[in-house]
mmJSON file of the N, C-alpha and C atoms, coordinates in Angstrom:
{"data_MODEL":{"atom_site":{
"group_PDB":["ATOM","ATOM","ATOM","ATOM","ATOM","ATOM","ATOM","ATOM","ATOM","ATOM","ATOM","ATOM","ATOM","ATOM","ATOM","ATOM","ATOM","ATOM","ATOM","ATOM","ATOM","ATOM","ATOM","ATOM","ATOM","ATOM","ATOM","ATOM","ATOM","ATOM","ATOM","ATOM","ATOM","ATOM","ATOM","ATOM","ATOM","ATOM","ATOM","ATOM","ATOM","ATOM","ATOM","ATOM","ATOM","ATOM","ATOM","ATOM","ATOM","ATOM","ATOM","ATOM","ATOM","ATOM","ATOM","ATOM","ATOM","ATOM","ATOM","ATOM","ATOM","ATOM","ATOM","ATOM","ATOM","ATOM","ATOM","ATOM","ATOM","ATOM","ATOM","ATOM","ATOM","ATOM","ATOM","ATOM","ATOM","ATOM","ATOM","ATOM","ATOM","ATOM","ATOM","ATOM","ATOM","ATOM","ATOM","ATOM","ATOM","ATOM","ATOM","ATOM","ATOM","ATOM","ATOM","ATOM","ATOM","ATOM","ATOM","ATOM","ATOM","ATOM","ATOM","ATOM","ATOM","ATOM","ATOM","ATOM","ATOM","ATOM","ATOM","ATOM","ATOM","ATOM","ATOM","ATOM","ATOM","ATOM","ATOM","ATOM","ATOM","ATOM","ATOM","ATOM","ATOM","ATOM","ATOM","ATOM","ATOM","ATOM","ATOM","ATOM","ATOM","ATOM","ATOM","ATOM","ATOM","ATOM","ATOM","ATOM","ATOM","ATOM","ATOM","ATOM","ATOM","ATOM","ATOM","ATOM","ATOM","ATOM","ATOM","ATOM","ATOM","ATOM","ATOM","ATOM","ATOM","ATOM","ATOM","ATOM","ATOM","ATOM","ATOM","ATOM","ATOM","ATOM","ATOM","ATOM","ATOM","ATOM","ATOM","ATOM","ATOM","ATOM","ATOM","ATOM","ATOM","ATOM","ATOM","ATOM","ATOM","ATOM","ATOM","ATOM","ATOM","ATOM","ATOM","ATOM","ATOM","ATOM","ATOM","ATOM","ATOM","ATOM","ATOM","ATOM","ATOM","ATOM","ATOM","ATOM","ATOM","ATOM","ATOM","ATOM","ATOM","ATOM","ATOM","ATOM","ATOM","ATOM","ATOM","ATOM","ATOM","ATOM","ATOM","ATOM","ATOM","ATOM","ATOM","ATOM","ATOM","ATOM","ATOM","ATOM","ATOM","ATOM","ATOM","ATOM","ATOM","ATOM","ATOM"],
"id":[1,2,3,4,5,6,7,8,9,10,11,12,13,14,15,16,17,18,19,20,21,22,23,24,25,26,27,28,29,30,31,32,33,34,35,36,37,38,39,40,41,42,43,44,45,46,47,48,49,50,51,52,53,54,55,56,57,58,59,60,61,62,63,64,65,66,67,68,69,70,71,72,73,74,75,76,77,78,79,80,81,82,83,84,85,86,87,88,89,90,91,92,93,94,95,96,97,98,99,100,101,102,103,104,105,106,107,108,109,110,111,112,113,114,115,116,117,118,119,120,121,122,123,124,125,126,127,128,129,130,131,132,133,134,135,136,137,138,139,140,141,142,143,144,145,146,147,148,149,150,151,152,153,154,155,156,157,158,159,160,161,162,163,164,165,166,167,168,169,170,171,172,173,174,175,176,177,178,179,180,181,182,183,184,185,186,187,188,189,190,191,192,193,194,195,196,197,198,199,200,201,202,203,204,205,206,207,208,209,210,211,212,213,214,215,216,217,218,219,220,221,222,223,224,225,226,227,228,229,230,231],
"type_symbol":["N","C","C","N","C","C","N","C","C","N","C","C","N","C","C","N","C","C","N","C","C","N","C","C","N","C","C","N","C","C","N","C","C","N","C","C","N","C","C","N","C","C","N","C","C","N","C","C","N","C","C","N","C","C","N","C","C","N","C","C","N","C","C","N","C","C","N","C","C","N","C","C","N","C","C","N","C","C","N","C","C","N","C","C","N","C","C","N","C","C","N","C","C","N","C","C","N","C","C","N","C","C","N","C","C","N","C","C","N","C","C","N","C","C","N","C","C","N","C","C","N","C","C","N","C","C","N","C","C","N","C","C","N","C","C","N","C","C","N","C","C","N","C","C","N","C","C","N","C","C","N","C","C","N","C","C","N","C","C","N","C","C","N","C","C","N","C","C","N","C","C","N","C","C","N","C","C","N","C","C","N","C","C","N","C","C","N","C","C","N","C","C","N","C","C","N","C","C","N","C","C","N","C","C","N","C","C","N","C","C","N","C","C","N","C","C","N","C","C","N","C","C","N","C","C","N","C","C","N","C","C"],
"label_atom_id":["N","CA","C","N","CA","C","N","CA","C","N","CA","C","N","CA","C","N","CA","C","N","CA","C","N","CA","C","N","CA","C","N","CA","C","N","CA","C","N","CA","C","N","CA","C","N","CA","C","N","CA","C","N","CA","C","N","CA","C","N","CA","C","N","CA","C","N","CA","C","N","CA","C","N","CA","C","N","CA","C","N","CA","C","N","CA","C","N","CA","C","N","CA","C","N","CA","C","N","CA","C","N","CA","C","N","CA","C","N","CA","C","N","CA","C","N","CA","C","N","CA","C","N","CA","C","N","CA","C","N","CA","C","N","CA","C","N","CA","C","N","CA","C","N","CA","C","N","CA","C","N","CA","C","N","CA","C","N","CA","C","N","CA","C","N","CA","C","N","CA","C","N","CA","C","N","CA","C","N","CA","C","N","CA","C","N","CA","C","N","CA","C","N","CA","C","N","CA","C","N","CA","C","N","CA","C","N","CA","C","N","CA","C","N","CA","C","N","CA","C","N","CA","C","N","CA","C","N","CA","C","N","CA","C","N","CA","C","N","CA","C","N","CA","C","N","CA","C","N","CA","C","N","CA","C","N","CA","C","N","CA","C","N","CA","C","N","CA","C"],
"label_alt_id":[null,null,null,null,null,null,null,null,null,null,null,null,null,null,null,null,null,null,null,null,null,null,null,null,null,null,null,null,null,null,null,null,null,null,null,null,null,null,null,null,null,null,null,null,null,null,null,null,null,null,null,null,null,null,null,null,null,null,null,null,null,null,null,null,null,null,null,null,null,null,null,null,null,null,null,null,null,null,null,null,null,null,null,null,null,null,null,null,null,null,null,null,null,null,null,null,null,null,null,null,null,null,null,null,null,null,null,null,null,null,null,null,null,null,null,null,null,null,null,null,null,null,null,null,null,null,null,null,null,null,null,null,null,null,null,null,null,null,null,null,null,null,null,null,null,null,null,null,null,null,null,null,null,null,null,null,null,null,null,null,null,null,null,null,null,null,null,null,null,null,null,null,null,null,null,null,null,null,null,null,null,null,null,null,null,null,null,null,null,null,null,null,null,null,null,null,null,null,null,null,null,null,null,null,null,null,null,null,null,null,null,null,null,null,null,null,null,null,null,null,null,null,null,null,null,null,null,null,null,null,null],
"label_comp_id":["UNK","UNK","UNK","UNK","UNK","UNK","UNK","UNK","UNK","UNK","UNK","UNK","UNK","UNK","UNK","UNK","UNK","UNK","UNK","UNK","UNK","UNK","UNK","UNK","UNK","UNK","UNK","UNK","UNK","UNK","UNK","UNK","UNK","UNK","UNK","UNK","UNK","UNK","UNK","UNK","UNK","UNK","UNK","UNK","UNK","UNK","UNK","UNK","UNK","UNK","UNK","UNK","UNK","UNK","UNK","UNK","UNK","UNK","UNK","UNK","UNK","UNK","UNK","UNK","UNK","UNK","UNK","UNK","UNK","UNK","UNK","UNK","UNK","UNK","UNK","UNK","UNK","UNK","UNK","UNK","UNK","UNK","UNK","UNK","UNK","UNK","UNK","UNK","UNK","UNK","UNK","UNK","UNK","UNK","UNK","UNK","UNK","UNK","UNK","UNK","UNK","UNK","UNK","UNK","UNK","UNK","UNK","UNK","UNK","UNK","UNK","UNK","UNK","UNK","UNK","UNK","UNK","UNK","UNK","UNK","UNK","UNK","UNK","UNK","UNK","UNK","UNK","UNK","UNK","UNK","UNK","UNK","UNK","UNK","UNK","UNK","UNK","UNK","UNK","UNK","UNK","UNK","UNK","UNK","UNK","UNK","UNK","UNK","UNK","UNK","UNK","UNK","UNK","UNK","UNK","UNK","UNK","UNK","UNK","UNK","UNK","UNK","UNK","UNK","UNK","UNK","UNK","UNK","UNK","UNK","UNK","UNK","UNK","UNK","UNK","UNK","UNK","UNK","UNK","UNK","UNK","UNK","UNK","UNK","UNK","UNK","UNK","UNK","UNK","UNK","UNK","UNK","UNK","UNK","UNK","UNK","UNK","UNK","UNK","UNK","UNK","UNK","UNK","UNK","UNK","UNK","UNK","UNK","UNK","UNK","UNK","UNK","UNK","UNK","UNK","UNK","UNK","UNK","UNK","UNK","UNK","UNK","UNK","UNK","UNK","UNK","UNK","UNK","UNK","UNK","UNK"],
"label_asym_id":["A","A","A","A","A","A","A","A","A","A","A","A","A","A","A","A","A","A","A","A","A","A","A","A","A","A","A","A","A","A","A","A","A","A","A","A","A","A","A","A","A","A","A","A","A","A","A","A","A","A","A","A","A","A","A","A","A","A","A","A","A","A","A","A","A","A","A","A","A","A","A","A","A","A","A","A","A","A","A","A","A","A","A","A","A","A","A","A","A","A","A","A","A","A","A","A","A","A","A","A","A","A","A","A","A","A","A","A","A","A","A","A","A","A","A","A","A","A","A","A","A","A","A","A","A","A","A","A","A","A","A","A","A","A","A","A","A","A","A","A","A","A","A","A","A","A","A","A","A","A","A","A","A","A","A","A","A","A","A","A","A","A","A","A","A","A","A","A","A","A","A","A","A","A","A","A","A","A","A","A","A","A","A","A","A","A","A","A","A","A","A","A","A","A","A","A","A","A","A","A","A","A","A","A","A","A","A","A","A","A","A","A","A","A","A","A","A","A","A","A","A","A","A","A","A","A","A","A","A","A","A"],
"label_entity_id":["1","1","1","1","1","1","1","1","1","1","1","1","1","1","1","1","1","1","1","1","1","1","1","1","1","1","1","1","1","1","1","1","1","1","1","1","1","1","1","1","1","1","1","1","1","1","1","1","1","1","1","1","1","1","1","1","1","1","1","1","1","1","1","1","1","1","1","1","1","1","1","1","1","1","1","1","1","1","1","1","1","1","1","1","1","1","1","1","1","1","1","1","1","1","1","1","1","1","1","1","1","1","1","1","1","1","1","1","1","1","1","1","1","1","1","1","1","1","1","1","1","1","1","1","1","1","1","1","1","1","1","1","1","1","1","1","1","1","1","1","1","1","1","1","1","1","1","1","1","1","1","1","1","1","1","1","1","1","1","1","1","1","1","1","1","1","1","1","1","1","1","1","1","1","1","1","1","1","1","1","1","1","1","1","1","1","1","1","1","1","1","1","1","1","1","1","1","1","1","1","1","1","1","1","1","1","1","1","1","1","1","1","1","1","1","1","1","1","1","1","1","1","1","1","1","1","1","1","1","1","1"],
"label_seq_id":[1,1,1,2,2,2,3,3,3,4,4,4,5,5,5,6,6,6,7,7,7,8,8,8,9,9,9,10,10,10,11,11,11,12,12,12,13,13,13,14,14,14,15,15,15,16,16,16,17,17,17,18,18,18,19,19,19,20,20,20,21,21,21,22,22,22,23,23,23,24,24,24,25,25,25,26,26,26,27,27,27,28,28,28,29,29,29,30,30,30,31,31,31,32,32,32,33,33,33,34,34,34,35,35,35,36,36,36,37,37,37,38,38,38,39,39,39,40,40,40,41,41,41,42,42,42,43,43,43,44,44,44,45,45,45,46,46,46,47,47,47,48,48,48,49,49,49,50,50,50,51,51,51,52,52,52,53,53,53,54,54,54,55,55,55,56,56,56,57,57,57,58,58,58,59,59,59,60,60,60,61,61,61,62,62,62,63,63,63,64,64,64,65,65,65,66,66,66,67,67,67,68,68,68,69,69,69,70,70,70,71,71,71,72,72,72,73,73,73,74,74,74,75,75,75,76,76,76,77,77,77],
"pdbx_PDB_ins_code":[null,null,null,null,null,null,null,null,null,null,null,null,null,null,null,null,null,null,null,null,null,null,null,null,null,null,null,null,null,null,null,null,null,null,null,null,null,null,null,null,null,null,null,null,null,null,null,null,null,null,null,null,null,null,null,null,null,null,null,null,null,null,null,null,null,null,null,null,null,null,null,null,null,null,null,null,null,null,null,null,null,null,null,null,null,null,null,null,null,null,null,null,null,null,null,null,null,null,null,null,null,null,null,null,null,null,null,null,null,null,null,null,null,null,null,null,null,null,null,null,null,null,null,null,null,null,null,null,null,null,null,null,null,null,null,null,null,null,null,null,null,null,null,null,null,null,null,null,null,null,null,null,null,null,null,null,null,null,null,null,null,null,null,null,null,null,null,null,null,null,null,null,null,null,null,null,null,null,null,null,null,null,null,null,null,null,null,null,null,null,null,null,null,null,null,null,null,null,null,null,null,null,null,null,null,null,null,null,null,null,null,null,null,null,null,null,null,null,null,null,null,null,null,null,null,null,null,null,null,null,null],
"Cartn_x":[9.89,9.798,8.779,8.739,7.797,6.354,6.055,4.695,4.351,5.271,5.031,4.813,5.608,5.442,4.09,3.699,2.406,1.247,1.324,0.27,0.202,1.355,1.38,0.881,1.325,0.932,-0.558,-1.154,-2.581,-3.47,-2.93,-3.711,-3.751,-3.031,-2.938,-3.381,-3.691,-4.084,-2.969,-3.381,-2.418,-1.421,-0.195,0.904,1.286,0.826,1.225,2.707,3.186,4.599,5.254,6.032,6.701,8.181,8.752,10.165,10.362,11.468,11.889,13.395,13.87,15.303,15.705,16.644,17.042,18.529,18.911,20.335,20.82,21.994,22.564,22.234,21.178,20.789,20.213,20.221,19.76,18.252,17.505,16.047,15.551,16.355,15.964,16.702,17.157,17.823,16.87,15.584,14.565,14.099,14.951,14.53,14.022,14.606,14.174,12.731,12.373,11.004,10.033,10.432,9.578,9.349,10.422,10.289,9.349,9.491,8.668,7.219,7.011,5.664,4.856,5.494,4.762,5.057,5.966,6.289,6.966,7.75,8.438,9.922,10.469,11.901,12.608,13.565,14.299,15.688,16.052,17.364,18.081,19.396,20.19,21.072,21.068,21.929,23.374,24.292,25.706,26.014,27.0,27.365,27.73,27.285,27.562,27.014,25.923,25.305,23.819,23.508,22.112,21.28,21.889,21.145,20.522,20.979,20.38,19.004,18.671,17.353,16.606,16.334,15.787,14.519,13.541,12.281,12.479,13.395,13.7,14.308,15.254,15.902,14.918,14.023,13.015,12.088,11.648,10.762,11.463,12.727,13.484,13.563,13.776,13.839,12.522,11.423,10.105,9.826,10.205,10.026,10.849,12.067,12.951,12.484,11.698,11.133,10.125,9.457,8.423,8.949,9.765,10.301,11.759,12.12,13.511,14.441,15.699,16.696,16.735,16.835,16.852,15.489,14.436,13.095,13.067,12.454,12.3,11.043,11.213,10.075,9.287,9.819,9.064,7.879,7.958,6.882,5.856,6.102,5.216,4.211,2.927,1.902,1.393],
"Cartn_y":[76.236,75.579,74.449,73.74,72.628,73.112,74.213,74.754,75.245,75.974,76.496,75.361,74.317,73.18,72.516,72.364,71.764,72.563,73.886,74.755,74.627,74.648,74.527,73.16,72.11,70.751,70.513,71.16,70.975,71.521,72.376,72.973,72.103,70.989,70.11,68.701,67.873,66.493,65.739,64.737,63.893,63.305,63.233,62.691,63.579,64.829,65.742,66.077,66.161,66.426,65.137,64.517,63.276,63.488,64.518,64.818,66.323,66.698,68.098,68.12,69.014,69.163,70.534,70.563,71.812,72.066,73.321,73.612,73.319,73.749,73.433,74.486,75.265,76.301,75.718,76.526,76.038,75.894,76.41,76.311,74.869,73.953,72.547,71.706,72.328,71.585,70.577,70.819,69.934,68.88,68.537,67.641,66.292,65.772,64.476,64.549,65.663,65.854,65.958,66.654,66.742,65.36,64.576,63.23,62.377,62.466,61.646,62.118,63.417,63.966,63.942,64.296,64.46,63.37,62.454,61.39,61.887,62.942,63.556,63.199,62.689,62.436,63.755,64.138,65.387,65.057,65.684,65.514,66.854,66.81,68.029,68.115,69.285,69.525,69.644,69.304,69.475,70.961,71.317,72.733,73.341,74.556,75.314,74.622,73.883,73.177,73.504,74.773,75.207,74.558,74.12,73.497,72.164,71.61,70.378,70.641,71.896,72.284,72.959,72.217,72.767,73.57,73.055,73.796,75.103,75.116,76.342,77.374,76.956,77.878,78.346,77.475,77.867,78.925,78.723,79.696,81.036,80.999,82.245,82.973,82.236,82.852,83.488,82.804,83.358,84.621,84.622,85.822,86.978,86.697,87.753,88.308,87.548,88.092,89.191,89.082,90.044,91.145,90.776,91.743,92.03,93.295,93.621,93.333,93.11,92.86,94.04,93.739,94.781,95.067,94.379,94.569,94.119,94.928,94.581,93.73,92.42,91.515,91.663,92.369,92.647,93.562,94.292,95.207,94.559,93.325,92.619,91.808,91.908,91.13,89.996],
"Cartn_z":[83.432,82.153,82.197,83.308,83.422,83.319,83.986,83.962,82.561,81.936,80.589,79.595,79.7,78.795,79.019,80.274,80.588,80.032,80.14,79.607,78.09,77.428,75.966,75.519,76.177,75.792,75.996,76.987,77.271,76.157,75.308,74.229,72.978,72.999,71.839,72.215,71.227,71.529,72.252,73.002,73.706,72.71,73.084,72.273,71.091,71.065,69.993,70.115,71.351,71.598,72.061,71.199,71.57,71.826,71.191,71.402,71.51,72.113,72.174,71.984,71.15,70.939,71.435,72.356,73.002,72.805,73.03,73.065,74.487,74.808,76.118,77.173,76.967,77.916,79.194,80.238,81.54,81.633,80.649,80.714,80.621,80.106,80.043,81.075,82.148,83.217,83.856,83.741,84.328,83.319,82.354,81.285,81.801,82.868,83.398,83.894,84.489,84.965,83.789,82.723,81.53,80.931,80.866,80.317,81.166,82.487,83.383,83.427,83.509,83.674,82.386,81.266,80.008,78.978,79.287,78.344,77.09,77.212,76.077,76.141,75.044,74.963,74.676,75.512,75.32,74.785,73.683,73.073,73.116,73.187,73.236,71.998,71.375,70.216,70.689,69.816,70.134,70.259,71.09,71.219,69.86,69.629,68.401,67.153,67.296,66.173,66.101,65.916,65.94,64.839,63.755,62.668,63.107,64.227,64.734,65.346,65.545,66.05,64.904,63.87,62.636,62.781,63.507,63.617,64.359,65.317,66.051,65.115,64.324,63.397,62.325,61.884,60.903,61.49,62.723,63.374,63.545,63.93,64.066,62.732,61.66,60.339,59.937,60.23,59.904,60.706,61.975,62.795,62.247,61.829,61.33,59.994,59.242,58.008,58.319,59.456,59.817,60.725,61.729,62.684,62.353,62.141,61.819,62.992,62.677,63.711,64.673,65.951,66.966,67.569,67.071,67.619,69.072,69.932,71.341,71.477,71.654,71.723,73.017,73.984,75.209,74.902,73.8,73.417,72.484,72.055,71.131,71.938,71.563,72.283,71.432],
"occupancy":[1.0,1.0,1.0,1.0,1.0,1.0,1.0,1.0,1.0,1.0,1.0,1.0,1.0,1.0,1.0,1.0,1.0,1.0,1.0,1.0,1.0,1.0,1.0,1.0,1.0,1.0,1.0,1.0,1.0,1.0,1.0,1.0,1.0,1.0,1.0,1.0,1.0,1.0,1.0,1.0,1.0,1.0,1.0,1.0,1.0,1.0,1.0,1.0,1.0,1.0,1.0,1.0,1.0,1.0,1.0,1.0,1.0,1.0,1.0,1.0,1.0,1.0,1.0,1.0,1.0,1.0,1.0,1.0,1.0,1.0,1.0,1.0,1.0,1.0,1.0,1.0,1.0,1.0,1.0,1.0,1.0,1.0,1.0,1.0,1.0,1.0,1.0,1.0,1.0,1.0,1.0,1.0,1.0,1.0,1.0,1.0,1.0,1.0,1.0,1.0,1.0,1.0,1.0,1.0,1.0,1.0,1.0,1.0,1.0,1.0,1.0,1.0,1.0,1.0,1.0,1.0,1.0,1.0,1.0,1.0,1.0,1.0,1.0,1.0,1.0,1.0,1.0,1.0,1.0,1.0,1.0,1.0,1.0,1.0,1.0,1.0,1.0,1.0,1.0,1.0,1.0,1.0,1.0,1.0,1.0,1.0,1.0,1.0,1.0,1.0,1.0,1.0,1.0,1.0,1.0,1.0,1.0,1.0,1.0,1.0,1.0,1.0,1.0,1.0,1.0,1.0,1.0,1.0,1.0,1.0,1.0,1.0,1.0,1.0,1.0,1.0,1.0,1.0,1.0,1.0,1.0,1.0,1.0,1.0,1.0,1.0,1.0,1.0,1.0,1.0,1.0,1.0,1.0,1.0,1.0,1.0,1.0,1.0,1.0,1.0,1.0,1.0,1.0,1.0,1.0,1.0,1.0,1.0,1.0,1.0,1.0,1.0,1.0,1.0,1.0,1.0,1.0,1.0,1.0,1.0,1.0,1.0,1.0,1.0,1.0,1.0,1.0,1.0,1.0,1.0,1.0],
"B_iso_or_equiv":[0.0,0.0,0.0,0.0,0.0,0.0,0.0,0.0,0.0,0.0,0.0,0.0,0.0,0.0,0.0,0.0,0.0,0.0,0.0,0.0,0.0,0.0,0.0,0.0,0.0,0.0,0.0,0.0,0.0,0.0,0.0,0.0,0.0,0.0,0.0,0.0,0.0,0.0,0.0,0.0,0.0,0.0,0.0,0.0,0.0,0.0,0.0,0.0,0.0,0.0,0.0,0.0,0.0,0.0,0.0,0.0,0.0,0.0,0.0,0.0,0.0,0.0,0.0,0.0,0.0,0.0,0.0,0.0,0.0,0.0,0.0,0.0,0.0,0.0,0.0,0.0,0.0,0.0,0.0,0.0,0.0,0.0,0.0,0.0,0.0,0.0,0.0,0.0,0.0,0.0,0.0,0.0,0.0,0.0,0.0,0.0,0.0,0.0,0.0,0.0,0.0,0.0,0.0,0.0,0.0,0.0,0.0,0.0,0.0,0.0,0.0,0.0,0.0,0.0,0.0,0.0,0.0,0.0,0.0,0.0,0.0,0.0,0.0,0.0,0.0,0.0,0.0,0.0,0.0,0.0,0.0,0.0,0.0,0.0,0.0,0.0,0.0,0.0,0.0,0.0,0.0,0.0,0.0,0.0,0.0,0.0,0.0,0.0,0.0,0.0,0.0,0.0,0.0,0.0,0.0,0.0,0.0,0.0,0.0,0.0,0.0,0.0,0.0,0.0,0.0,0.0,0.0,0.0,0.0,0.0,0.0,0.0,0.0,0.0,0.0,0.0,0.0,0.0,0.0,0.0,0.0,0.0,0.0,0.0,0.0,0.0,0.0,0.0,0.0,0.0,0.0,0.0,0.0,0.0,0.0,0.0,0.0,0.0,0.0,0.0,0.0,0.0,0.0,0.0,0.0,0.0,0.0,0.0,0.0,0.0,0.0,0.0,0.0,0.0,0.0,0.0,0.0,0.0,0.0,0.0,0.0,0.0,0.0,0.0,0.0,0.0,0.0,0.0,0.0,0.0,0.0],
"pdbx_formal_charge":[null,null,null,null,null,null,null,null,null,null,null,null,null,null,null,null,null,null,null,null,null,null,null,null,null,null,null,null,null,null,null,null,null,null,null,null,null,null,null,null,null,null,null,null,null,null,null,null,null,null,null,null,null,null,null,null,null,null,null,null,null,null,null,null,null,null,null,null,null,null,null,null,null,null,null,null,null,null,null,null,null,null,null,null,null,null,null,null,null,null,null,null,null,null,null,null,null,null,null,null,null,null,null,null,null,null,null,null,null,null,null,null,null,null,null,null,null,null,null,null,null,null,null,null,null,null,null,null,null,null,null,null,null,null,null,null,null,null,null,null,null,null,null,null,null,null,null,null,null,null,null,null,null,null,null,null,null,null,null,null,null,null,null,null,null,null,null,null,null,null,null,null,null,null,null,null,null,null,null,null,null,null,null,null,null,null,null,null,null,null,null,null,null,null,null,null,null,null,null,null,null,null,null,null,null,null,null,null,null,null,null,null,null,null,null,null,null,null,null,null,null,null,null,null,null,null,null,null,null,null,null],
"auth_seq_id":[1,1,1,2,2,2,3,3,3,4,4,4,5,5,5,6,6,6,7,7,7,8,8,8,9,9,9,10,10,10,11,11,11,12,12,12,13,13,13,14,14,14,15,15,15,16,16,16,17,17,17,18,18,18,19,19,19,20,20,20,21,21,21,22,22,22,23,23,23,24,24,24,25,25,25,26,26,26,27,27,27,28,28,28,29,29,29,30,30,30,31,31,31,32,32,32,33,33,33,34,34,34,35,35,35,36,36,36,37,37,37,38,38,38,39,39,39,40,40,40,41,41,41,42,42,42,43,43,43,44,44,44,45,45,45,46,46,46,47,47,47,48,48,48,49,49,49,50,50,50,51,51,51,52,52,52,53,53,53,54,54,54,55,55,55,56,56,56,57,57,57,58,58,58,59,59,59,60,60,60,61,61,61,62,62,62,63,63,63,64,64,64,65,65,65,66,66,66,67,67,67,68,68,68,69,69,69,70,70,70,71,71,71,72,72,72,73,73,73,74,74,74,75,75,75,76,76,76,77,77,77],
"auth_comp_id":["UNK","UNK","UNK","UNK","UNK","UNK","UNK","UNK","UNK","UNK","UNK","UNK","UNK","UNK","UNK","UNK","UNK","UNK","UNK","UNK","UNK","UNK","UNK","UNK","UNK","UNK","UNK","UNK","UNK","UNK","UNK","UNK","UNK","UNK","UNK","UNK","UNK","UNK","UNK","UNK","UNK","UNK","UNK","UNK","UNK","UNK","UNK","UNK","UNK","UNK","UNK","UNK","UNK","UNK","UNK","UNK","UNK","UNK","UNK","UNK","UNK","UNK","UNK","UNK","UNK","UNK","UNK","UNK","UNK","UNK","UNK","UNK","UNK","UNK","UNK","UNK","UNK","UNK","UNK","UNK","UNK","UNK","UNK","UNK","UNK","UNK","UNK","UNK","UNK","UNK","UNK","UNK","UNK","UNK","UNK","UNK","UNK","UNK","UNK","UNK","UNK","UNK","UNK","UNK","UNK","UNK","UNK","UNK","UNK","UNK","UNK","UNK","UNK","UNK","UNK","UNK","UNK","UNK","UNK","UNK","UNK","UNK","UNK","UNK","UNK","UNK","UNK","UNK","UNK","UNK","UNK","UNK","UNK","UNK","UNK","UNK","UNK","UNK","UNK","UNK","UNK","UNK","UNK","UNK","UNK","UNK","UNK","UNK","UNK","UNK","UNK","UNK","UNK","UNK","UNK","UNK","UNK","UNK","UNK","UNK","UNK","UNK","UNK","UNK","UNK","UNK","UNK","UNK","UNK","UNK","UNK","UNK","UNK","UNK","UNK","UNK","UNK","UNK","UNK","UNK","UNK","UNK","UNK","UNK","UNK","UNK","UNK","UNK","UNK","UNK","UNK","UNK","UNK","UNK","UNK","UNK","UNK","UNK","UNK","UNK","UNK","UNK","UNK","UNK","UNK","UNK","UNK","UNK","UNK","UNK","UNK","UNK","UNK","UNK","UNK","UNK","UNK","UNK","UNK","UNK","UNK","UNK","UNK","UNK","UNK","UNK","UNK","UNK","UNK","UNK","UNK"],
"auth_asym_id":["A","A","A","A","A","A","A","A","A","A","A","A","A","A","A","A","A","A","A","A","A","A","A","A","A","A","A","A","A","A","A","A","A","A","A","A","A","A","A","A","A","A","A","A","A","A","A","A","A","A","A","A","A","A","A","A","A","A","A","A","A","A","A","A","A","A","A","A","A","A","A","A","A","A","A","A","A","A","A","A","A","A","A","A","A","A","A","A","A","A","A","A","A","A","A","A","A","A","A","A","A","A","A","A","A","A","A","A","A","A","A","A","A","A","A","A","A","A","A","A","A","A","A","A","A","A","A","A","A","A","A","A","A","A","A","A","A","A","A","A","A","A","A","A","A","A","A","A","A","A","A","A","A","A","A","A","A","A","A","A","A","A","A","A","A","A","A","A","A","A","A","A","A","A","A","A","A","A","A","A","A","A","A","A","A","A","A","A","A","A","A","A","A","A","A","A","A","A","A","A","A","A","A","A","A","A","A","A","A","A","A","A","A","A","A","A","A","A","A","A","A","A","A","A","A","A","A","A","A","A","A"],
"auth_atom_id":["N","CA","C","N","CA","C","N","CA","C","N","CA","C","N","CA","C","N","CA","C","N","CA","C","N","CA","C","N","CA","C","N","CA","C","N","CA","C","N","CA","C","N","CA","C","N","CA","C","N","CA","C","N","CA","C","N","CA","C","N","CA","C","N","CA","C","N","CA","C","N","CA","C","N","CA","C","N","CA","C","N","CA","C","N","CA","C","N","CA","C","N","CA","C","N","CA","C","N","CA","C","N","CA","C","N","CA","C","N","CA","C","N","CA","C","N","CA","C","N","CA","C","N","CA","C","N","CA","C","N","CA","C","N","CA","C","N","CA","C","N","CA","C","N","CA","C","N","CA","C","N","CA","C","N","CA","C","N","CA","C","N","CA","C","N","CA","C","N","CA","C","N","CA","C","N","CA","C","N","CA","C","N","CA","C","N","CA","C","N","CA","C","N","CA","C","N","CA","C","N","CA","C","N","CA","C","N","CA","C","N","CA","C","N","CA","C","N","CA","C","N","CA","C","N","CA","C","N","CA","C","N","CA","C","N","CA","C","N","CA","C","N","CA","C","N","CA","C","N","CA","C","N","CA","C","N","CA","C","N","CA","C","N","CA","C","N","CA","C"],
"pdbx_PDB_model_num":[1,1,1,1,1,1,1,1,1,1,1,1,1,1,1,1,1,1,1,1,1,1,1,1,1,1,1,1,1,1,1,1,1,1,1,1,1,1,1,1,1,1,1,1,1,1,1,1,1,1,1,1,1,1,1,1,1,1,1,1,1,1,1,1,1,1,1,1,1,1,1,1,1,1,1,1,1,1,1,1,1,1,1,1,1,1,1,1,1,1,1,1,1,1,1,1,1,1,1,1,1,1,1,1,1,1,1,1,1,1,1,1,1,1,1,1,1,1,1,1,1,1,1,1,1,1,1,1,1,1,1,1,1,1,1,1,1,1,1,1,1,1,1,1,1,1,1,1,1,1,1,1,1,1,1,1,1,1,1,1,1,1,1,1,1,1,1,1,1,1,1,1,1,1,1,1,1,1,1,1,1,1,1,1,1,1,1,1,1,1,1,1,1,1,1,1,1,1,1,1,1,1,1,1,1,1,1,1,1,1,1,1,1,1,1,1,1,1,1,1,1,1,1,1,1,1,1,1,1,1,1]
}}}
């Protein structure tokens, strides 16, 4: 996750990413390292409160408008 975040952040101006809101998944277990390395404040949504991650839910909705449910995203480039 640290490498992926670094690659994504490098494509945008400095300070473009100031915060990140995550669910309780293990992919953000390295949140302290992200905060220290990239200067990003990481916040965690309450369990079963996906609406607290608004941009994530909005992006999911936009994807679902284009890709029908059950689409195998491993086949999407």
